[in-house]
N, CA and C atoms as an extended XYZ file, in Angstrom:
357
Properties=species:S:1:pos:R:3:atomname:S:1:resname:S:1:resid:I:1 pbc="F F F"
N       -50.015       32.048      -19.619 N   UNK     1
C       -48.644       32.477      -19.747 CA  UNK     1
C       -47.742       31.299      -19.337 C   UNK     1
N       -46.673       30.945      -20.140 N   UNK     2
C       -45.804       29.823      -19.807 CA  UNK     2
C       -44.935       30.142      -18.592 C   UNK     2
N       -44.646       29.094      -17.834 N   UNK     3
C       -43.818       29.281      -16.648 CA  UNK     3
C       -42.363       29.415      -17.062 C   UNK     3
N       -41.644       30.200      -16.317 N   UNK     4
C       -40.214       30.350      -16.540 CA  UNK     4
C       -39.480       29.301      -15.718 C   UNK     4
N       -38.228       29.034      -16.091 N   UNK     5
C       -37.431       28.059      -15.358 CA  UNK     5
C       -37.280       28.459      -13.897 C   UNK     5
N       -37.132       29.750      -13.652 N   UNK     6
C       -36.946       30.199      -12.273 CA  UNK     6
C       -38.185       29.895      -11.436 C   UNK     6
N       -39.385       29.927      -12.038 N   UNK     7
C       -40.597       29.572      -11.313 CA  UNK     7
C       -40.600       28.077      -10.962 C   UNK     7
N       -40.121       27.267      -11.900 N   UNK     8
C       -40.081       25.823      -11.670 CA  UNK     8
C       -39.136       25.501      -10.507 C   UNK     8
N       -37.940       26.141      -10.473 N   UNK     9
C       -36.993       25.893       -9.400 CA  UNK     9
C       -37.519       26.416       -8.072 C   UNK     9
N       -38.209       27.501       -8.101 N   UNK    10
C       -38.763       28.059       -6.874 CA  UNK    10
C       -39.822       27.112       -6.311 C   UNK    10
N       -40.626       26.517       -7.183 N   UNK    11
C       -41.652       25.585       -6.725 CA  UNK    11
C       -41.006       24.326       -6.149 C   UNK    11
N       -39.915       23.873       -6.762 N   UNK    12
C       -39.248       22.669       -6.275 CA  UNK    12
C       -38.588       22.911       -4.925 C   UNK    12
N       -38.175       24.134       -4.667 N   UNK    13
C       -37.520       24.455       -3.410 CA  UNK    13
C       -38.521       24.617       -2.272 C   UNK    13
N       -39.771       24.764       -2.577 N   UNK    14
C       -40.799       24.950       -1.547 CA  UNK    14
C       -41.063       23.674       -0.788 C   UNK    14
N       -41.877       23.767        0.263 N   UNK    15
C       -42.149       22.613        1.101 CA  UNK    15
C       -43.225       21.711        0.514 C   UNK    15
N       -43.934       22.155       -0.491 N   UNK    16
C       -44.981       21.349       -1.100 CA  UNK    16
C       -44.366       20.327       -2.045 C   UNK    16
N       -44.780       19.053       -1.957 N   UNK    17
C       -44.241       18.048       -2.866 CA  UNK    17
C       -44.677       18.323       -4.290 C   UNK    17
N       -43.788       18.011       -5.218 N   UNK    18
C       -44.129       18.173       -6.624 CA  UNK    18
C       -44.568       16.828       -7.160 C   UNK    18
N       -45.111       16.819       -8.356 N   UNK    19
C       -45.569       15.556       -8.913 CA  UNK    19
C       -44.383       14.657       -9.256 C   UNK    19
N       -44.601       13.350       -9.204 N   UNK    20
C       -43.548       12.381       -9.485 CA  UNK    20
C       -43.411       11.403       -8.329 C   UNK    20
N       -42.559       10.401       -8.505 N   UNK    21
C       -42.401        9.396       -7.452 CA  UNK    21
C       -41.683        9.966       -6.236 C   UNK    21
N       -41.966        9.347       -5.099 N   UNK    22
C       -41.314        9.769       -3.860 CA  UNK    22
C       -39.851        9.331       -3.895 C   UNK    22
N       -38.948       10.207       -3.497 N   UNK    23
C       -37.522        9.920       -3.532 CA  UNK    23
C       -37.031        9.701       -2.119 C   UNK    23
N       -36.307        8.581       -1.919 N   UNK    24
C       -35.734        8.269       -0.621 CA  UNK    24
C       -34.238        8.492       -0.688 C   UNK    24
N       -33.689        9.198        0.285 N   UNK    25
C       -32.251        9.438        0.326 CA  UNK    25
C       -31.550        8.213        0.886 C   UNK    25
N       -30.531        7.727        0.187 N   UNK    26
C       -29.748        6.580        0.628 CA  UNK    26
C       -28.297        7.032        0.719 C   UNK    26
N       -27.666        6.754        1.834 N   UNK    27
C       -26.272        7.142        2.013 CA  UNK    27
C       -25.394        6.366        1.035 C   UNK    27
N       -24.337        7.007        0.499 N   UNK    28
C       -23.453        6.301       -0.430 CA  UNK    28
C       -22.816        5.091        0.247 C   UNK    28
N       -22.710        3.986       -0.495 N   UNK    29
C       -22.075        2.785        0.029 CA  UNK    29
C       -22.951        1.943        0.927 C   UNK    29
N       -24.256        2.227        0.970 N   UNK    30
C       -25.163        1.419        1.782 CA  UNK    30
C       -26.334        0.990        0.924 C   UNK    30
N       -26.989       -0.077        1.343 N   UNK    31
C       -28.191       -0.492        0.642 CA  UNK    31
C       -29.378        0.255        1.262 C   UNK    31
N       -30.593        0.107        0.737 N   UNK    32
C       -31.733        0.867        1.267 CA  UNK    32
C       -31.991        0.672        2.765 C   UNK    32
N       -31.592       -0.471        3.335 N   UNK    33
C       -31.785       -0.679        4.769 CA  UNK    33
C       -30.649       -0.081        5.591 C   UNK    33
N       -29.622        0.464        4.930 N   UNK    34
C       -28.510        1.093        5.635 CA  UNK    34
C       -27.347        0.170        5.914 C   UNK    34
N       -27.409       -1.084        5.422 N   UNK    35
C       -26.312       -2.023        5.639 CA  UNK    35
C       -25.161       -1.701        4.691 C   UNK    35
N       -23.919       -1.931        5.116 N   UNK    36
C       -22.780       -1.650        4.241 CA  UNK    36
C       -22.796       -2.525        2.995 C   UNK    36
N       -22.310       -1.994        1.898 N   UNK    37
C       -22.184       -2.720        0.645 CA  UNK    37
C       -20.704       -2.982        0.382 C   UNK    37
N       -20.376       -3.799       -0.625 N   UNK    38
C       -18.965       -4.066       -0.910 CA  UNK    38
C       -18.160       -2.803       -1.204 C   UNK    38
N       -18.805       -1.749       -1.714 N   UNK    39
C       -18.085       -0.513       -1.991 CA  UNK    39
C       -17.692        0.211       -0.710 C   UNK    39
N       -18.399       -0.056        0.366 N   UNK    40
C       -18.134        0.614        1.629 CA  UNK    40
C       -18.245       -0.405        2.758 C   UNK    40
N       -17.252       -1.320        2.887 N   UNK    41
C       -17.359       -2.337        3.925 CA  UNK    41
C       -17.221       -1.732        5.310 C   UNK    41
N       -17.713       -2.404        6.329 N   UNK    42
C       -17.559       -1.879        7.679 CA  UNK    42
C       -16.085       -1.761        8.039 C   UNK    42
N       -15.759       -0.864        8.953 N   UNK    43
C       -14.374       -0.572        9.302 CA  UNK    43
C       -13.633       -1.801        9.814 C   UNK    43
N       -14.320       -2.753       10.414 N   UNK    44
C       -13.641       -3.925       10.968 CA  UNK    44
C       -13.069       -4.826        9.892 C   UNK    44
N       -13.599       -4.781        8.662 N   UNK    45
C       -13.068       -5.631        7.599 CA  UNK    45
C       -11.959       -4.951        6.815 C   UNK    45
N       -11.698       -3.706        7.068 N   UNK    46
C       -10.628       -3.012        6.360 CA  UNK    46
C        -9.314       -3.263        7.087 C   UNK    46
N        -8.492       -4.080        6.506 N   UNK    47
C        -7.188       -4.354        7.087 CA  UNK    47
C        -6.226       -4.688        5.960 C   UNK    47
N        -4.976       -4.614        6.257 N   UNK    48
C        -3.965       -4.907        5.263 CA  UNK    48
C        -3.916       -6.406        4.991 C   UNK    48
N        -3.673       -6.744        3.744 N   UNK    49
C        -3.544       -8.157        3.393 CA  UNK    49
C        -2.355       -8.743        4.132 C   UNK    49
N        -2.453      -10.027        4.466 N   UNK    50
C        -1.380      -10.681        5.208 CA  UNK    50
C        -0.079      -10.671        4.399 C   UNK    50
N        -0.162      -10.912        3.102 N   UNK    51
C         1.021      -10.843        2.255 CA  UNK    51
C         0.703       -9.993        1.038 C   UNK    51
N         1.677       -9.225        0.606 N   UNK    52
C         1.476       -8.415       -0.586 CA  UNK    52
C         1.690       -9.288       -1.820 C   UNK    52
N         1.295       -8.783       -2.945 N   UNK    53
C         1.495       -9.544       -4.181 CA  UNK    53
C         2.984       -9.724       -4.464 C   UNK    53
N         3.767       -8.712       -4.117 N   UNK    54
C         5.209       -8.809       -4.345 CA  UNK    54
C         5.803       -9.934       -3.484 C   UNK    54
N         5.350      -10.037       -2.240 N   UNK    55
C         5.828      -11.117       -1.368 CA  UNK    55
C         5.371      -12.481       -1.890 C   UNK    55
N         4.128      -12.542       -2.350 N   UNK    56
C         3.610      -13.797       -2.897 CA  UNK    56
C         4.371      -14.182       -4.162 C   UNK    56
N         4.718      -13.201       -4.991 N   UNK    57
C         5.498      -13.465       -6.193 CA  UNK    57
C         6.887      -13.982       -5.811 C   UNK    57
N         7.490      -13.350       -4.821 N   UNK    58
C         8.812      -13.783       -4.357 CA  UNK    58
C         8.741      -15.230       -3.852 C   UNK    58
N         7.664      -15.582       -3.150 N   UNK    59
C         7.487      -16.954       -2.669 CA  UNK    59
C         7.362      -17.946       -3.829 C   UNK    59
N         6.573      -17.561       -4.848 N   UNK    60
C         6.404      -18.434       -6.017 CA  UNK    60
C         7.740      -18.657       -6.720 C   UNK    60
N         8.522      -17.597       -6.856 N   UNK    61
C         9.786      -17.698       -7.575 CA  UNK    61
C        10.902      -18.296       -6.718 C   UNK    61
N        10.672      -18.431       -5.424 N   UNK    62
C        11.680      -19.013       -4.538 CA  UNK    62
C        11.624      -20.529       -4.511 C   UNK    62
N        10.628      -21.111       -5.128 N   UNK    63
C        10.542      -22.572       -5.194 CA  UNK    63
C        11.739      -23.107       -5.967 C   UNK    63
N        12.094      -24.359       -5.694 N   UNK    64
C        13.289      -24.950       -6.297 CA  UNK    64
C        13.306      -24.859       -7.814 C   UNK    64
N        12.148      -25.150       -8.443 N   UNK    65
C        12.108      -25.103       -9.907 CA  UNK    65
C        11.528      -23.796      -10.437 C   UNK    65
N        11.330      -22.810       -9.579 N   UNK    66
C        10.840      -21.500      -10.009 CA  UNK    66
C         9.424      -21.556      -10.544 C   UNK    66
N         9.117      -20.641      -11.457 N   UNK    67
C         7.781      -20.585      -12.051 CA  UNK    67
C         7.884      -20.022      -13.462 C   UNK    67
N         6.974      -20.441      -14.317 N   UNK    68
C         6.922      -19.915      -15.679 CA  UNK    68
C         5.977      -18.713      -15.705 C   UNK    68
N         6.055      -17.961      -16.774 N   UNK    69
C         5.149      -16.824      -16.937 CA  UNK    69
C         3.703      -17.313      -16.941 C   UNK    69
N         3.441      -18.438      -17.604 N   UNK    70
C         2.080      -18.982      -17.657 CA  UNK    70
C         1.572      -19.338      -16.257 C   UNK    70
N         2.445      -19.915      -15.420 N   UNK    71
C         2.042      -20.264      -14.051 CA  UNK    71
C         1.761      -19.008      -13.234 C   UNK    71
N         2.569      -17.970      -13.409 N   UNK    72
C         2.333      -16.714      -12.681 CA  UNK    72
C         1.018      -16.083      -13.129 C   UNK    72
N         0.734      -16.158      -14.425 N   UNK    73
C        -0.533      -15.614      -14.936 CA  UNK    73
C        -1.725      -16.350      -14.325 C   UNK    73
N        -1.614      -17.681      -14.223 N   UNK    74
C        -2.694      -18.472      -13.624 CA  UNK    74
C        -2.832      -18.178      -12.136 C   UNK    74
N        -1.711      -18.079      -11.437 N   UNK    75
C        -1.730      -17.869       -9.989 CA  UNK    75
C        -2.282      -16.507       -9.610 C   UNK    75
N        -1.833      -15.465      -10.306 N   UNK    76
C        -2.178      -14.105       -9.909 CA  UNK    76
C        -3.264      -13.471      -10.767 C   UNK    76
N        -3.640      -14.116      -11.861 N   UNK    77
C        -4.655      -13.537      -12.734 CA  UNK    77
C        -4.101      -12.393      -13.570 C   UNK    77
N        -2.809      -12.407      -13.809 N   UNK    78
C        -2.156      -11.353      -14.585 CA  UNK    78
C        -2.089      -11.738      -16.050 C   UNK    78
N        -1.821      -10.732      -16.880 N   UNK    79
C        -1.454      -10.985      -18.263 CA  UNK    79
C         0.059      -11.167      -18.296 C   UNK    79
N         0.557      -11.725      -19.376 N   UNK    80
C         1.984      -12.055      -19.456 CA  UNK    80
C         2.869      -10.824      -19.266 C   UNK    80
N         2.492       -9.695      -19.865 N   UNK    81
C         3.339       -8.503      -19.732 CA  UNK    81
C         3.371       -8.004      -18.283 C   UNK    81
N         2.305       -8.222      -17.542 N   UNK    82
C         2.283       -7.821      -16.131 CA  UNK    82
C         3.173       -8.718      -15.291 C   UNK    82
N         3.191      -10.012      -15.596 N   UNK    83
C         4.057      -10.942      -14.868 CA  UNK    83
C         5.526      -10.606      -15.120 C   UNK    83
N         5.861      -10.296      -16.377 N   UNK    84
C         7.243       -9.931      -16.688 CA  UNK    84
C         7.630       -8.628      -15.992 C   UNK    84
N         6.716       -7.677      -15.937 N   UNK    85
C         6.984       -6.408      -15.260 CA  UNK    85
C         7.184       -6.618      -13.762 C   UNK    85
N         6.426       -7.518      -13.166 N   UNK    86
C         6.574       -7.797      -11.734 CA  UNK    86
C         7.940       -8.428      -11.454 C   UNK    86
N         8.397       -9.295      -12.350 N   UNK    87
C         9.730       -9.876      -12.196 CA  UNK    87
C        10.789       -8.787      -12.307 C   UNK    87
N        10.603       -7.864      -13.237 N   UNK    88
C        11.531       -6.736      -13.367 CA  UNK    88
C        11.551       -5.902      -12.097 C   UNK    88
N        10.383       -5.728      -11.482 N   UNK    89
C        10.301       -4.976      -10.233 CA  UNK    89
C        11.096       -5.645       -9.121 C   UNK    89
N        11.037       -6.974       -9.072 N   UNK    90
C        11.832       -7.698       -8.070 CA  UNK    90
C        13.326       -7.485       -8.312 C   UNK    90
N        13.733       -7.517       -9.589 N   UNK    91
C        15.140       -7.276       -9.919 CA  UNK    91
C        15.559       -5.871       -9.486 C   UNK    91
N        14.688       -4.926       -9.726 N   UNK    92
C        14.966       -3.531       -9.362 CA  UNK    92
C        15.109       -3.383       -7.847 C   UNK    92
N        14.364       -4.196       -7.092 N   UNK    93
C        14.429       -4.153       -5.628 CA  UNK    93
C        15.623       -4.925       -5.070 C   UNK    93
N        16.422       -5.542       -5.943 N   UNK    94
C        17.635       -6.195       -5.479 CA  UNK    94
C        17.629       -7.704       -5.495 C   UNK    94
N        16.569       -8.320       -5.973 N   UNK    95
C        16.533       -9.782       -6.037 CA  UNK    95
C        17.323      -10.252       -7.251 C   UNK    95
N        18.032      -11.335       -7.093 N   UNK    96
C        18.766      -11.938       -8.205 CA  UNK    96
C        17.850      -13.002       -8.812 C   UNK    96
N        17.266      -12.695       -9.955 N   UNK    97
C        16.309      -13.599      -10.598 CA  UNK    97
C        17.018      -14.328      -11.735 C   UNK    97
N        17.006      -15.648      -11.663 N   UNK    98
C        17.621      -16.475      -12.695 CA  UNK    98
C        16.581      -16.882      -13.730 C   UNK    98
N        17.021      -16.966      -14.971 N   UNK    99
C        16.171      -17.477      -16.038 CA  UNK    99
C        16.594      -18.918      -16.298 C   UNK    99
N        15.664      -19.840      -16.114 N   UNK   100
C        15.954      -21.277      -16.236 CA  UNK   100
C        15.419      -21.815      -17.553 C   UNK   100
N        15.958      -22.943      -17.970 N   UNK   101
C        15.441      -23.615      -19.163 CA  UNK   101
C        14.049      -24.155      -18.869 C   UNK   101
N        13.216      -24.250      -19.884 N   UNK   102
C        11.869      -24.816      -19.672 CA  UNK   102
C        11.940      -26.281      -19.271 C   UNK   102
N        10.891      -26.732      -18.592 N   UNK   103
C        10.782      -28.156      -18.259 CA  UNK   103
C        10.571      -28.948      -19.540 C   UNK   103
N        10.727      -30.240      -19.417 N   UNK   104
C        10.486      -31.123      -20.567 CA  UNK   104
C         9.048      -30.945      -21.042 C   UNK   104
N         8.869      -30.640      -22.322 N   UNK   105
C         7.538      -30.475      -22.886 CA  UNK   105
C         6.987      -29.065      -22.796 C   UNK   105
N         7.674      -28.151      -22.115 N   UNK   106
C         7.244      -26.754      -22.035 CA  UNK   106
C         8.014      -25.919      -23.048 C   UNK   106
N         7.475      -24.784      -23.394 N   UNK   107
C         8.149      -23.921      -24.363 CA  UNK   107
C         8.697      -22.640      -23.722 C   UNK   107
N         8.104      -22.167      -22.649 N   UNK   108
C         8.515      -20.903      -22.047 CA  UNK   108
C         9.572      -21.066      -20.971 C   UNK   108
N        10.373      -20.034      -20.792 N   UNK   109
C        11.394      -20.043      -19.746 CA  UNK   109
C        10.756      -20.046      -18.373 C   UNK   109
N        11.553      -20.441      -17.391 N   UNK   110
C        11.135      -20.418      -15.994 CA  UNK   110
C        12.025      -19.417      -15.281 C   UNK   110
N        11.524      -18.858      -14.212 N   UNK   111
C        12.265      -17.846      -13.462 CA  UNK   111
C        12.314      -18.250      -12.001 C   UNK   111
N        13.449      -17.958      -11.353 N   UNK   112
C        13.623      -18.326       -9.955 CA  UNK   112
C        14.446      -17.232       -9.251 C   UNK   112
N        14.053      -16.918       -8.022 N   UNK   113
C        14.839      -15.997       -7.202 CA  UNK   113
C        15.973      -16.814       -6.619 C   UNK   113
N        17.223      -16.463       -6.989 N   UNK   114
C        18.387      -17.228       -6.550 CA  UNK   114
C        18.862      -16.731       -5.195 C   UNK   114
N        18.973      -15.434       -5.051 N   UNK   115
C        19.455      -14.867       -3.785 CA  UNK   115
C        19.085      -13.399       -3.753 C   UNK   115
N        19.182      -12.842       -2.577 N   UNK   116
C        18.910      -11.424       -2.406 CA  UNK   116
C        20.238      -10.677       -2.396 C   UNK   116
N        20.306       -9.570       -3.085 N   UNK   117
C        21.503       -8.746       -3.095 CA  UNK   117
C        21.407       -7.775       -1.943 C   UNK   117
N        22.457       -7.687       -1.123 N   UNK   118
C        22.450       -6.776        0.022 CA  UNK   118
C        22.411       -5.338       -0.469 C   UNK   118
N        21.576       -4.535        0.163 N   UNK   119
C        21.428       -3.150       -0.274 CA  UNK   119
C        22.504       -2.251        0.264 C   UNK   119
């Protein structure tokens, strides 16, 4: 007589091992020895970054000659539309961002934070 599914589950729930490889339980975010993995770093390494990306962007754009979209993409690893959106975010937060002419031999505009608008 063929076994029913309920018989199979009942056998698996029993204390007798079933056929197949032995299974070891590993806690999430740890390797088999129990050491933390990058997905779950130890609590001592979890801290806020010293500067946020917005602050770093403000620093880049505060330079005398500003920065081009291409330079921001290289610096932050962004795509061009993300760099433009970040500049828009700075404007929304009250920064006065100037659009400068490109340097000699460049084709794209440059952007610079001229001053902060008082809130």
